[in-house]
BAVO-561388 format. One line per field, with one value per residue (C-alpha): residue number from 1; x, y negated, z. Coordinates in Angstrom, 1 decimal, always signed. Last residue first. Layout:
BEGIN
num = c(NUM,...)
east = c(X,...)
north = c(Y,...)
up = c(Z,...)
END
This chain:
BEGIN
num = c(82,81,80,79,78,77,76,75,74,73,72,71,70,69,68,67,66,65,64,63,62,61,60,59,58,57,56,55,54,53,52,51,50,49,48,47,46,45,44,43,42,41,40,39,38,37,36,35,34,33,32,31,30,29,28,27,26,25,24,23,22,21,20,19,18,17,16,15,14,13,12,11,10,9,8,7,6,5,4,3,2,1)
east = c(-10.6,-9.0,-5.0,-5.5,-8.2,-6.2,-3.3,-5.1,-6.3,-3.1,-1.6,-4.6,-4.1,-0.4,-1.0,-3.8,-1.4,+1.0,-0.9,+0.5,+4.4,+6.4,+7.7,+5.8,+7.1,+8.6,+6.0,+3.0,+4.8,+5.2,+1.5,+0.1,+1.9,+0.8,-2.6,-2.6,-1.3,-4.3,-6.7,-8.7,-12.1,-12.8,-13.9,-13.4,-13.8,-15.1,-12.6,-14.2,-12.3,-10.1,-6.9,-3.3,-2.1,+1.2,-0.5,+1.8,-0.7,-2.0,+1.2,+2.2,+6.0,+7.3,+10.0,+7.6,+5.4,+8.5,+9.2,+7.7,+9.5,+11.5,+11.3,+12.1,+8.9,+8.1,+6.8,+10.2,+10.6,+6.9,+8.3,+5.6,+4.9,+4.5)
north = c(-28.2,-27.9,-27.4,-25.4,-22.9,-22.6,-22.3,-19.7,-17.8,-17.4,-15.4,-13.3,-12.4,-11.6,-9.6,-7.4,-6.8,-5.7,-3.6,-0.1,-0.6,-1.9,-4.7,-7.9,-10.6,-9.1,-6.3,-8.8,-10.5,-7.3,-6.3,-9.8,-9.6,-6.3,-7.2,-10.2,-7.9,-6.0,-8.9,-8.7,-7.3,-8.2,-5.8,-7.2,-4.5,-5.3,-4.8,-5.0,-7.9,-6.8,-6.1,-6.8,-3.5,-2.1,+1.3,+2.5,+4.4,+5.7,+7.0,+8.6,+9.3,+12.9,+14.2,+15.5,+17.2,+18.7,+17.8,+19.5,+22.1,+22.8,+21.8,+23.8,+24.5,+27.7,+27.4,+27.7,+31.2,+31.8,+32.0,+31.9,+34.7,+33.4)
up = c(+2.6,-1.2,-0.1,+2.7,+1.5,-1.7,+0.3,+2.5,-1.0,-2.5,+0.9,+1.2,-2.5,-1.8,+1.0,-0.6,-3.7,-1.4,+0.4,-0.2,-1.3,-3.6,-1.6,+0.0,-2.3,-5.6,-5.1,-5.3,-8.2,-9.8,-8.9,-10.5,-13.5,-14.0,-13.3,-15.6,-18.5,-18.0,-18.8,-15.5,-14.0,-10.3,-7.8,-3.9,-1.2,+2.3,+5.3,+8.7,+11.1,+13.5,+11.3,+12.8,+11.7,+13.2,+14.4,+17.2,+19.2,+16.4,+14.6,+17.4,+16.2,+15.6,+17.9,+20.5,+17.8,+16.5,+12.7,+10.3,+8.7,+5.5,+2.0,-0.2,-1.7,-4.0,-7.3,-8.7,-6.9,-9.0,-12.7,-14.4,-17.0,-20.8)
END
């Protein structure tokens, strides 16, 4: 079976010009000044899926949604128990 090379070529086009593209380094809106440490726990698959779904609903289905939901839960826990 032969591969059709024409189908493998990208049709996206050229990247934006340097003066048009935003400077993501200076426009970094992250407010994390404290170093991050990964936390790893093992939960049932159904719990993980429910947590992921809830995080997506609250913070959008994007990178960092689960972290934001976890931090929200942690702050609520501390406020209730301290």
